[in-house]
C-alpha positions as CSV (number, residue, x, y, z in Angstrom):
1,X,20.2,11.6,-7.3
2,X,23.9,11.8,-7.1
3,X,23.7,14.0,-4.0
4,X,21.7,11.4,-2.0
5,X,23.7,9.3,0.4
6,X,22.4,5.7,0.7
7,X,23.8,3.6,3.5
8,X,25.8,0.6,2.3
9,X,23.5,-1.9,4.0
10,X,20.6,-0.5,2.0
11,X,22.5,-0.7,-1.2
12,X,23.2,-4.4,-0.5
13,X,19.5,-5.1,0.0
14,X,18.5,-3.3,-3.1
15,X,21.0,-5.2,-5.2
16,X,19.3,-8.5,-4.3
17,X,16.5,-7.8,-6.8
18,X,12.9,-6.9,-6.9
19,X,11.1,-6.6,-3.6
20,X,7.5,-7.5,-2.9
21,X,5.1,-7.9,0.0
22,X,2.1,-10.1,0.6
23,X,-1.4,-8.7,0.9
24,X,-2.3,-8.3,4.5
25,X,-4.7,-10.8,6.0
26,X,-7.8,-8.8,7.0
27,X,-10.4,-10.2,9.3
28,X,-13.9,-10.0,7.9
29,X,-14.8,-7.2,10.3
30,X,-11.8,-5.2,9.1
31,X,-12.8,-5.8,5.4
32,X,-16.3,-4.4,6.1
33,X,-14.9,-1.4,7.9
34,X,-12.5,-0.7,5.1
35,X,-15.3,-1.0,2.5
36,X,-17.4,1.4,4.5
37,X,-14.7,3.9,4.9
38,X,-14.0,3.8,1.1
39,X,-17.7,4.1,0.2
40,X,-18.0,7.2,2.4
41,X,-15.4,8.9,0.2
42,X,-17.1,8.2,-3.1
43,X,-18.9,11.2,-4.6
44,X,-22.7,10.9,-4.7
45,X,-22.9,10.8,-8.5
46,X,-20.6,7.8,-8.6
47,X,-22.5,5.8,-5.9
48,X,-25.1,4.4,-8.3
49,X,-22.5,2.4,-10.3
Protein backbone atom coordinates (compact mmCIF):
# COMPACT_ATOMS: atom_id res chain seq x y z
CA UNK A 1 0.00 0.00 0.00
CA UNK A 2 3.01 2.27 -0.02
CA UNK A 3 2.50 2.93 -3.72
CA UNK A 4 -1.02 4.29 -3.20
CA UNK A 5 -1.45 8.06 -3.09
CA UNK A 6 -4.16 9.22 -0.71
CA UNK A 7 -5.10 12.90 -0.89
CA UNK A 8 -4.34 14.88 2.27
CA UNK A 9 -8.01 15.79 2.83
CA UNK A 10 -8.92 12.09 2.84
CA UNK A 11 -6.17 11.33 5.34
CA UNK A 12 -7.54 14.02 7.66
CA UNK A 13 -11.01 12.49 7.55
CA UNK A 14 -9.67 8.99 8.19
CA UNK A 15 -7.65 10.22 11.18
CA UNK A 16 -10.85 11.36 12.89
CA UNK A 17 -11.67 7.79 13.86
CA UNK A 18 -14.16 5.09 12.98
CA UNK A 19 -16.85 5.92 10.49
CA UNK A 20 -20.41 4.69 10.46
CA UNK A 21 -23.62 5.21 8.62
CA UNK A 22 -27.23 4.92 9.62
CA UNK A 23 -29.53 2.29 8.21
CA UNK A 24 -31.59 3.79 5.41
CA UNK A 25 -35.24 4.46 6.16
CA UNK A 26 -37.19 2.31 3.75
CA UNK A 27 -40.85 2.85 3.04
CA UNK A 28 -43.02 -0.22 3.64
CA UNK A 29 -43.46 -0.73 -0.10
CA UNK A 30 -39.67 -0.68 -0.57
CA UNK A 31 -39.24 -3.24 2.22
CA UNK A 32 -41.67 -5.59 0.50
CA UNK A 33 -39.94 -5.09 -2.85
CA UNK A 34 -36.56 -5.79 -1.27
CA UNK A 35 -37.84 -8.93 0.46
CA UNK A 36 -39.32 -10.22 -2.79
CA UNK A 37 -36.16 -9.56 -4.78
CA UNK A 38 -34.09 -11.42 -2.18
CA UNK A 39 -36.54 -14.33 -2.01
CA UNK A 40 -36.32 -14.77 -5.79
CA UNK A 41 -32.58 -15.38 -5.46
CA UNK A 42 -32.90 -18.13 -2.83
CA UNK A 43 -32.39 -21.63 -4.13
CA UNK A 44 -35.50 -23.83 -4.19
CA UNK A 45 -34.12 -26.28 -1.61
CA UNK A 46 -33.65 -23.45 0.91
CA UNK A 47 -37.09 -21.88 0.48
CA UNK A 48 -38.81 -24.27 2.90
CA UNK A 49 -36.80 -22.95 5.86
